[in-house]
Each structure stands twice: as structure tokens, then as C-alpha cells.
C-alpha positions as CSV (number, residue, x, y, z in Angstrom):
1,X,-99.1,-54.5,100.7
2,X,-99.8,-51.6,98.6
3,X,-103.3,-51.3,100.3
4,X,-101.7,-51.6,103.8
5,X,-99.0,-48.8,103.2
6,X,-101.6,-46.7,101.4
7,X,-104.1,-46.9,104.3
8,X,-101.4,-46.5,106.9
9,X,-100.1,-43.3,105.3
10,X,-103.7,-41.9,104.8
11,X,-104.7,-42.7,108.6
12,X,-101.1,-41.4,109.9
13,X,-101.6,-38.0,108.2
14,X,-105.3,-37.8,109.6
15,X,-104.1,-38.6,113.0
16,X,-101.3,-36.1,112.9
17,X,-103.7,-33.4,111.8
18,X,-106.1,-34.4,114.7
19,X,-103.3,-34.5,117.5
20,X,-101.9,-31.2,116.5
21,X,-105.4,-29.7,116.2
22,X,-104.8,-28.3,112.8
23,X,-107.5,-25.5,112.5
24,X,-109.6,-26.9,109.6
25,X,-109.9,-30.2,111.5
26,X,-111.0,-28.5,114.6
27,X,-113.7,-26.7,112.6
28,X,-114.9,-30.0,111.1
29,X,-114.9,-31.4,114.6
30,X,-117.2,-28.7,115.9
31,X,-119.6,-29.4,113.2
32,X,-119.7,-33.0,114.3
33,X,-120.5,-31.8,117.8
34,X,-117.9,-33.9,119.5
35,X,-115.9,-32.6,122.3
36,X,-112.3,-31.5,121.3
37,X,-110.6,-34.1,123.7
38,X,-112.2,-36.7,121.5
39,X,-110.3,-35.3,118.5
40,X,-107.0,-36.0,120.2
41,X,-108.0,-39.5,121.3
42,X,-109.2,-40.3,117.7
43,X,-105.8,-38.8,116.3
44,X,-103.8,-41.0,118.8
45,X,-106.0,-44.1,117.7
46,X,-105.4,-43.3,114.0
47,X,-101.6,-42.9,114.5
48,X,-101.5,-46.2,116.6
49,X,-103.5,-47.9,114.0
50,X,-101.1,-46.8,111.0
51,X,-98.2,-47.9,113.0
52,X,-99.8,-51.5,113.4
53,X,-100.9,-51.6,109.7
54,X,-97.4,-50.8,108.9
55,X,-96.1,-53.6,111.2
56,X,-98.9,-55.6,109.5
57,X,-96.8,-55.9,106.4
58,X,-94.8,-58.6,108.3
59,X,-97.4,-59.6,111.0
60,X,-100.9,-60.5,109.9
61,X,-102.2,-60.2,113.4
62,X,-101.1,-56.5,113.5
63,X,-102.8,-55.9,110.2
64,X,-106.1,-57.6,111.4
65,X,-106.1,-55.5,114.6
66,X,-105.5,-52.4,112.7
67,X,-108.1,-53.2,110.2
68,X,-110.7,-53.7,112.8
69,X,-109.7,-50.5,114.6
70,X,-110.0,-48.6,111.2
71,X,-113.5,-50.2,110.7
72,X,-114.6,-48.9,113.8
73,X,-113.1,-45.3,113.3
74,X,-114.4,-45.0,109.8
75,X,-117.8,-46.2,110.6
76,X,-117.8,-43.5,113.2
77,X,-116.5,-41.1,110.6
78,X,-119.3,-41.8,108.2
79,X,-121.8,-41.5,110.9
80,X,-120.4,-38.2,112.0
81,X,-120.5,-36.7,108.3
82,X,-123.9,-38.0,107.7
83,X,-125.8,-37.9,110.9
84,X,-124.1,-35.5,113.2
85,X,-123.0,-32.8,110.7
86,X,-125.8,-33.5,108.0
87,X,-123.2,-33.4,105.2
88,X,-123.6,-34.8,101.8
89,X,-122.5,-38.2,100.9
90,X,-119.6,-36.8,99.0
91,X,-118.0,-35.9,102.3
92,X,-118.1,-39.5,103.3
93,X,-116.0,-40.6,100.3
94,X,-112.6,-40.7,102.0
95,X,-113.8,-42.4,105.0
96,X,-115.9,-45.0,103.1
97,X,-113.0,-45.7,101.0
98,X,-110.9,-46.3,104.2
99,X,-113.6,-48.4,105.6
100,X,-113.9,-50.7,102.4
101,X,-110.0,-51.1,102.2
102,X,-110.0,-52.0,105.9
103,X,-112.6,-54.6,105.5
104,X,-110.7,-56.0,102.5
105,X,-107.4,-56.3,104.5
106,X,-109.3,-58.0,107.2
107,X,-110.8,-60.6,104.9
108,X,-107.5,-61.0,103.0
109,X,-105.6,-61.7,106.2
110,X,-107.7,-64.6,107.3
111,X,-108.8,-66.4,104.2
């Protein structure tokens, strides 16, 4: 449960920052060379996933679905940092941790 709540809180914060286009996030997004509309879409997906992960405390299918969504989003984040923005591996640590936790949740829900 702690992993789900922690991941949900982290992703919710990230989603809100994206949806409200907080300036530092917009600057990061420009480095990734993605259009700004995609920032909003990603934020909405992160918020939806956070809500689903919270529901996943009681419903394993919601946790599984949110986990799959987060795996896709965090794999994309790692790609954006390394390939698109040419940033150091240190910049990928938060996304990589979320990716690993998401995989752990997916495995835990269906084993």
C-alpha cells in the first residue's frame, strides 16, 4: 500500500505541474522537443493514473491499469531525458524509480 500511495502522490504532483504549465516544467518540455499540447495530455494521464492507483488500494485491476500506464509514461520520460534532451543519467533517476515501482506493483497484483 505504501508503494501505491507514494507513487500516486508523486505522479499526481507531476501531473498538476504539467497541467498548470509551471514554468520550469515548460522549460524542460522544450528541451525534450515535444509540443506543449503533449505536456497537458501527459499531465492529465498522470493525474488519471494517480487516481486509479489510489483506487488500486482497494481494487487490484485499477492498480494494474495504473501501473501499466505509468510504465509507458516513465519509459517515455527516461527516453526524453536521455535521447531527446541528451541529459545525464542522474536526470532519469526519478522516472526510473517510478518505472521500477510501477513494475513491482504490476507483478505484485498478479502473482
